[in-house]
Backbone bond lengths (Angstrom), bond angles and torsions (degrees), N, CA, C in turn:
res aa  C-N    CA-C-N  psi(-1)  N-CA   C-N-CA  omega(-1)  CA-C   N-CA-C  phi
1 M - - - 1.377 - - 1.548 112.78 -
2 K 1.344 112.96 -43.60 1.463 118.94 -179.27 1.513 111.26 -65.27
3 R 1.395 115.05 -36.56 1.455 117.44 175.99 1.514 114.04 -64.71
4 S 1.276 115.10 -37.76 1.463 120.20 178.74 1.543 112.45 -64.00
5 L 1.353 115.24 -42.07 1.436 120.59 177.74 1.500 111.00 -66.75
6 L 1.360 117.56 -41.06 1.404 121.08 176.25 1.530 113.28 -60.94
7 A 1.357 114.91 -43.48 1.433 119.95 179.40 1.527 111.85 -64.52
8 L 1.314 116.23 -39.21 1.478 119.44 176.39 1.571 111.89 -67.85
9 A 1.303 116.39 -35.65 1.452 117.40 177.08 1.491 113.75 -65.37
10 I 1.402 114.30 -42.15 1.431 120.79 178.44 1.569 109.71 -63.44
11 L 1.306 115.22 -45.28 1.481 120.54 180.00 1.521 110.03 -59.79
12 G 1.287 117.26 -47.47 1.458 123.60 179.53 1.531 110.89 -60.75
13 A 1.276 119.57 -43.44 1.437 123.84 177.24 1.513 111.43 -62.04
14 S 1.342 115.65 -42.73 1.467 117.03 -178.65 1.524 111.04 -71.36
15 L 1.318 120.54 -34.44 1.420 123.60 178.94 1.574 110.86 -67.57
16 S 1.334 114.55 -41.64 1.478 115.43 178.89 1.441 112.70 -70.66
17 S 1.359 119.56 -33.29 1.471 120.49 177.55 1.496 112.49 -73.06
18 A 1.339 117.71 -21.42 1.452 120.95 179.64 1.499 110.70 -63.47
19 Q 1.329 120.19 -23.49 1.454 122.95 -178.25 1.577 110.01 -104.82
20 A 1.262 117.74 13.90 1.447 122.55 178.34 1.516 107.37 -86.25
21 F 1.336 116.43 106.70 1.460 122.12 -178.60 1.522 111.35 -97.39
22 T 1.354 113.24 147.77 1.466 116.17 176.69 1.557 107.63 -134.04
23 A 1.299 117.55 165.11 1.421 123.24 178.24 1.520 109.81 -54.74
24 G 1.349 115.33 133.37 1.470 119.61 179.65 1.518 113.73 97.59
25 D 1.284 120.07 -11.79 1.454 123.45 179.80 1.531 107.51 -72.14
26 W 1.326 112.95 137.57 1.496 118.58 173.64 1.500 107.24 -89.04
27 V 1.328 118.22 126.12 1.436 123.12 -171.31 1.585 110.14 -137.52
28 L 1.262 113.73 174.40 1.477 121.68 168.77 1.487 107.91 -110.07
29 G 1.304 119.87 127.91 1.436 123.38 178.31 1.539 110.14 -115.08
30 R 1.345 115.16 140.45 1.432 118.72 175.58 1.535 110.39 -85.03
31 F 1.320 115.12 96.30 1.462 123.76 -171.23 1.528 108.17 -59.74
32 Q 1.356 115.36 125.65 1.405 124.60 178.80 1.547 113.41 50.85
33 D 1.312 114.45 33.55 1.487 122.37 -179.34 1.541 111.97 54.02
34 G 1.344 116.01 32.43 1.467 121.53 -177.60 1.600 107.07 -86.28
35 N 1.314 110.97 -159.91 1.509 118.85 -174.70 1.528 111.74 -91.89
36 Y 1.346 117.20 -10.55 1.407 118.81 -175.28 1.558 114.33 -109.52
37 W 1.331 117.54 150.75 1.428 124.21 179.87 1.536 106.26 -110.50
38 F 1.353 117.44 127.00 1.412 125.01 -178.53 1.541 111.41 -116.26
39 P 1.305 118.15 140.08 1.466 118.52 -177.46 1.577 111.41 -76.77
40 G 1.303 113.63 145.33 1.453 120.66 -179.92 1.560 109.98 -163.82
41 V 1.272 116.21 -176.29 1.480 122.99 -179.38 1.538 106.87 -123.33
42 V 1.363 113.40 137.80 1.460 117.84 176.73 1.515 109.66 -71.37
43 Q 1.300 116.40 125.84 1.467 122.83 -179.71 1.559 105.73 -87.76
44 S 1.312 116.43 -47.37 1.464 118.75 -179.38 1.533 110.00 -160.62
45 V 1.344 116.68 161.76 1.408 123.36 177.43 1.482 109.37 -124.49
46 K 1.308 118.17 126.79 1.459 123.44 178.12 1.489 110.83 -130.73
47 G 1.323 117.91 98.78 1.460 120.62 -177.76 1.560 108.12 67.17
48 S 1.351 114.69 -125.65 1.464 119.30 -178.19 1.556 109.95 -91.76
49 N 1.313 117.88 0.33 1.470 122.19 -179.81 1.542 110.95 -100.27
50 I 1.359 111.28 138.20 1.476 120.32 179.45 1.520 107.51 -123.46
51 I 1.290 116.18 126.67 1.482 121.09 176.95 1.539 106.12 -91.62
52 V 1.331 115.44 118.80 1.491 120.51 -178.93 1.499 106.50 -116.16
53 V 1.384 112.49 133.50 1.496 122.44 171.61 1.501 104.58 -102.48
54 Y 1.333 117.90 108.81 1.452 121.75 -178.75 1.495 111.35 -68.60
55 D 1.325 116.68 158.64 1.491 121.23 -178.50 1.469 111.12 -62.27
56 D 1.362 119.76 -22.05 1.448 120.58 179.41 1.535 113.10 -86.79
57 G 1.352 117.53 0.07 1.442 124.61 177.44 1.544 115.13 101.08
58 D 1.346 117.21 -13.52 1.475 118.98 177.01 1.501 109.40 -65.49
59 R 1.302 119.20 154.18 1.495 125.32 177.99 1.453 109.32 -130.68
60 E 1.354 117.56 140.33 1.459 123.20 -174.67 1.543 110.14 -150.20
61 V 1.308 113.76 146.61 1.495 120.51 172.53 1.569 104.37 -98.03
62 L 1.345 115.01 122.97 1.405 121.13 -178.41 1.512 111.64 -122.05
63 N 1.314 117.71 153.97 1.439 124.75 169.80 1.500 107.71 -79.27
64 R 1.358 118.83 151.36 1.495 122.95 -175.71 1.554 111.08 -52.72
65 R 1.375 118.44 -32.03 1.465 118.93 -177.46 1.513 111.76 -69.16
66 S 1.303 117.95 -15.90 1.459 120.50 179.68 1.525 112.48 -100.57
67 V 1.289 116.38 18.23 1.464 120.11 177.61 1.588 108.68 -134.32
68 R 1.265 115.54 135.96 1.484 121.09 175.16 1.507 108.65 -139.51
69 P 1.336 114.18 162.81 1.493 116.64 -176.84 1.550 109.47 -65.86
70 Y 1.306 117.48 147.49 1.471 126.77 176.49 1.575 104.19 -63.49
71 D 1.379 113.58 122.72 1.488 114.40 -178.28 1.498 112.05 -134.77
72 W 1.334 120.57 18.48 1.462 120.58 177.48 1.521 109.17 -70.00
73 K 1.374 112.18 145.90 1.477 119.60 -176.69 1.506 106.27 -154.02
74 I 1.298 119.32 168.96 1.439 121.08 173.54 1.518 110.53 -55.54
75 G 1.306 113.94 128.45 1.484 120.74 -176.81 1.548 114.00 98.23
76 S 1.289 116.98 -10.69 1.485 120.29 178.56 1.531 110.93 -67.71
77 Q 1.343 111.97 138.20 1.499 118.98 176.79 1.529 109.48 -84.27
78 I 1.291 116.02 118.78 1.447 120.30 178.52 1.520 109.27 -136.35
79 E 1.311 117.19 177.24 1.436 123.12 173.78 1.576 105.27 -123.07
80 C 1.374 113.71 140.16 1.451 118.16 176.04 1.528 112.57 -126.47
81 N 1.270 115.07 153.26 1.467 122.91 176.91 1.537 108.84 -80.81
82 Y 1.324 117.06 92.74 1.442 122.81 -169.95 1.539 112.29 -55.11
83 R 1.370 114.71 116.08 1.417 123.63 -179.74 1.501 113.88 57.93
84 G 1.361 116.57 19.20 1.431 121.09 -179.67 1.503 116.07 67.67
85 A 1.358 114.49 20.89 1.502 117.55 -172.66 1.540 112.30 -95.79
86 G 1.337 116.87 3.57 1.458 118.35 173.79 1.512 113.91 101.69
87 D 1.327 118.29 -7.77 1.453 121.73 -179.67 1.572 108.51 -100.51
88 W 1.332 115.35 125.77 1.475 119.93 -177.98 1.488 111.35 -99.07
89 Y 1.362 116.97 131.95 1.469 120.68 179.11 1.521 110.58 -133.61
90 A 1.338 114.97 146.54 1.478 121.45 -177.96 1.527 111.67 -82.38
91 G 1.298 115.08 149.46 1.424 123.57 178.26 1.476 113.69 -171.17
92 K 1.341 116.54 -170.33 1.463 122.13 179.41 1.512 109.39 -123.19
93 I 1.290 116.41 142.70 1.483 122.52 175.14 1.506 108.40 -70.92
94 T 1.335 114.39 129.40 1.502 120.54 179.15 1.483 113.54 -108.73
95 S 1.368 115.30 -20.81 1.472 120.23 173.96 1.514 107.20 -152.72
96 L 1.321 117.21 150.57 1.436 120.56 -176.48 1.524 108.17 -151.12
97 G 1.339 114.34 128.93 1.477 119.53 175.60 1.534 107.61 -148.60
98 G 1.326 115.21 99.92 1.458 117.62 -175.33 1.490 113.57 64.78
99 E 1.316 117.56 -126.95 1.463 121.21 177.59 1.547 114.25 -82.69
100 N 1.365 114.24 -11.86 1.469 118.02 -177.57 1.509 109.09 -90.80
101 L 1.349 115.08 140.82 1.456 120.17 176.79 1.480 111.63 -149.23
102 A 1.341 115.85 164.28 1.447 121.59 173.73 1.519 104.53 -122.04
103 I 1.290 117.50 143.11 1.446 125.25 -178.90 1.480 111.98 -128.11
104 I 1.295 121.37 144.42 1.402 124.68 167.84 1.548 105.33 -112.86
105 Y 1.280 115.37 118.68 1.442 122.12 -179.83 1.474 111.56 -76.05
106 E 1.377 116.60 160.39 1.453 121.23 -178.72 1.510 114.57 -58.38
107 D 1.319 116.11 -27.05 1.497 122.63 -179.98 1.481 112.06 -84.97
108 G 1.354 118.34 -1.42 1.470 125.10 178.53 1.488 115.11 93.85
109 D 1.317 121.26 -9.88 1.448 123.44 169.81 1.556 110.64 -58.43
110 K 1.314 113.63 150.03 1.458 119.21 177.17 1.469 108.77 -125.86
111 E 1.336 117.59 153.02 1.405 121.97 179.18 1.545 112.97 -155.45
112 R 1.301 116.15 145.51 1.465 121.43 173.57 1.510 103.02 -105.29
113 T 1.353 117.88 128.53 1.471 123.52 -175.24 1.544 107.62 -148.55
114 T 1.310 115.10 -165.99 1.438 120.02 175.78 1.546 108.36 -126.76
115 T 1.351 113.51 164.57 1.486 117.13 -179.90 1.497 112.20 -62.12
116 A 1.341 119.29 -16.84 1.473 122.14 -179.01 1.586 108.97 -64.34
117 F 1.312 117.92 -22.22 1.449 122.12 -176.01 1.521 111.92 -105.24
118 C 1.295 119.29 15.03 1.470 122.88 -174.85 1.475 114.11 -131.89
119 R 1.368 115.50 159.63 1.445 120.83 -178.95 1.537 104.65 -152.40
120 S 1.331 114.65 168.44 1.458 123.29 176.37 1.574 110.23 -135.24
121 R 1.344 113.86 165.40 1.447 118.78 176.85 1.488 110.41 -100.95
């Protein structure tokens, strides 16, 4: 019984610390509490508010529930602003290095872009 309680306590501590953000963390923020998550960097944390500077340069104060760890990887489904022209299309990441990525869109088109032009659901 004591082992089970200890295991639950350790699990609970690790889960709560998984959402502890600090300045400099790369995160996904739900811009204007909308349906999309955009990549950015935590500028500062004040209580339950997190100031995020998005990769496209926008800045926003978010509640913790609107911030999650950056989790994009090769194979992740995202949407990108094709050629920066304002039209968003779905696809999969095929290569990723820092803010630079390559995507293959669902229609077969390919593009090299940056995280500043992409979002996820």
